[in-house]
C-alpha positions as CSV (number, residue, x, y, z in Angstrom):
1,X,14.0,-16.9,16.4
2,X,11.3,-13.9,14.5
3,X,8.1,-13.5,16.7
4,X,5.4,-13.9,14.0
5,X,2.6,-12.9,15.9
6,X,4.3,-9.6,16.6
7,X,4.7,-8.9,12.9
8,X,0.8,-10.3,12.5
9,X,0.0,-7.2,14.7
10,X,1.8,-4.7,13.0
11,X,0.8,-5.3,9.6
12,X,-2.9,-6.0,10.7
13,X,-2.9,-2.8,12.5
14,X,-1.0,-1.6,9.0
15,X,-3.9,-2.5,7.0
16,X,-6.7,-1.2,9.2
17,X,-4.9,2.5,9.3
18,X,-4.6,2.0,5.1
19,X,-8.1,1.0,4.9
20,X,-9.1,4.6,7.3
21,X,-7.1,6.2,4.9
22,X,-8.2,5.0,1.3
23,X,-11.9,5.2,3.4
24,X,-11.0,8.8,3.9
25,X,-9.8,10.0,0.6
26,X,-13.4,8.5,-0.8
27,X,-14.9,10.8,1.4
28,X,-12.7,14.1,0.7
29,X,-12.4,13.7,-2.8
30,X,-14.6,16.5,-4.8
31,X,-16.1,14.4,-7.4
32,X,-17.7,11.3,-5.0
33,X,-20.8,13.6,-4.7
34,X,-23.8,13.0,-7.0
35,X,-24.3,16.9,-7.1
36,X,-20.8,17.9,-8.4
37,X,-22.7,18.3,-12.0
38,X,-25.2,21.7,-10.4
39,X,-21.8,23.4,-9.7
40,X,-21.8,26.3,-12.3
41,X,-19.0,28.7,-11.0
42,X,-16.3,28.9,-13.2
43,X,-12.5,27.4,-12.3
44,X,-14.2,25.4,-9.4
45,X,-14.4,22.3,-11.9
46,X,-10.5,23.2,-12.0
47,X,-10.5,23.3,-8.7
48,X,-12.1,20.4,-8.1
49,X,-10.3,18.4,-10.8
50,X,-6.8,18.5,-9.0
51,X,-8.4,17.7,-6.3
52,X,-9.8,14.5,-7.3
53,X,-6.4,13.8,-9.4
54,X,-4.5,14.1,-6.2
55,X,-6.6,11.7,-4.1
56,X,-6.6,9.0,-6.9
57,X,-2.8,9.2,-6.6
58,X,-3.0,8.9,-3.4
59,X,-5.5,5.9,-3.4
60,X,-3.6,4.0,-6.1
61,X,-0.1,4.1,-3.6
62,X,-2.3,2.9,-0.3
63,X,-3.7,0.3,-2.9
64,X,-0.5,-1.1,-4.0
65,X,0.5,-1.0,0.1
66,X,-2.5,-2.9,0.9
67,X,-1.9,-5.4,-1.5
68,X,1.4,-5.7,-0.4
69,X,0.0,-6.0,3.3
70,X,-2.4,-8.5,2.1
71,X,0.9,-10.8,0.3
72,X,2.7,-10.7,4.0
73,X,-0.7,-11.6,5.5
74,X,-0.7,-14.4,3.4
75,X,2.7,-15.5,3.9
76,X,2.3,-15.6,7.3
77,X,-0.7,-18.2,7.0
78,X,1.7,-19.9,4.9
79,X,4.5,-19.7,7.0
80,X,6.4,-18.2,4.6
81,X,6.6,-15.2,6.2
82,X,10.1,-13.4,5.7
83,X,11.2,-14.7,2.8
84,X,11.6,-12.9,-0.2
85,X,9.0,-13.6,-3.0
86,X,11.8,-12.5,-5.8
87,X,14.8,-14.7,-4.8
88,X,13.3,-16.8,-2.3
89,X,16.1,-15.9,0.2
90,X,15.5,-15.0,3.9
91,X,14.6,-11.0,4.2
92,X,16.9,-9.7,6.9
93,X,15.3,-9.2,10.1
94,X,15.9,-5.4,10.4
95,X,14.1,-4.6,7.2
96,X,10.7,-6.6,8.6
97,X,11.6,-4.5,11.8
98,X,11.6,-1.2,10.1
99,X,8.8,-2.5,7.3
100,X,6.9,-5.6,8.4
101,X,4.7,-6.1,5.2
102,X,8.2,-6.6,3.0
103,X,7.7,-9.5,0.6
104,X,11.1,-8.5,-0.7
105,X,14.4,-8.1,0.4
106,X,16.2,-4.8,0.3
107,X,18.2,-6.2,-2.8
108,X,15.3,-7.2,-4.7
109,X,13.3,-4.7,-3.9
110,X,15.9,-2.0,-5.1
111,X,16.8,-4.2,-8.9
112,X,12.2,-4.1,-9.1
113,X,11.9,-0.2,-8.3
114,X,14.9,0.4,-10.8
115,X,13.0,-2.2,-13.6
116,X,16.1,-4.5,-13.7
117,X,14.6,-7.4,-12.7
118,X,10.5,-8.5,-13.2
119,X,8.0,-9.3,-10.4
120,X,8.1,-13.4,-10.1
């Protein structure tokens, strides 16, 4: 029998970590300061733009992870945690141990990543 409370705690912890990372990225984003327009030093904008683009990519990945975590928490509330969103089969316990917020079984995750099947 799966210990749902254990997974809920792990997933909530992951959620908090991701939210903290997003907050830190936004603070460190070179484009987050209002006085950026005052910079006149040549080359500075290019370096800041690179930093900003890197931040955007990292933040988007964290937001995708957060969305999956939110779905997993919702599934816990609904009583459907551990069931694949795609094929509706039970997600292997080893996969949930490795990735508690998993909403797809390993087979469907690979198919989705490879573009073979669309998410339902």
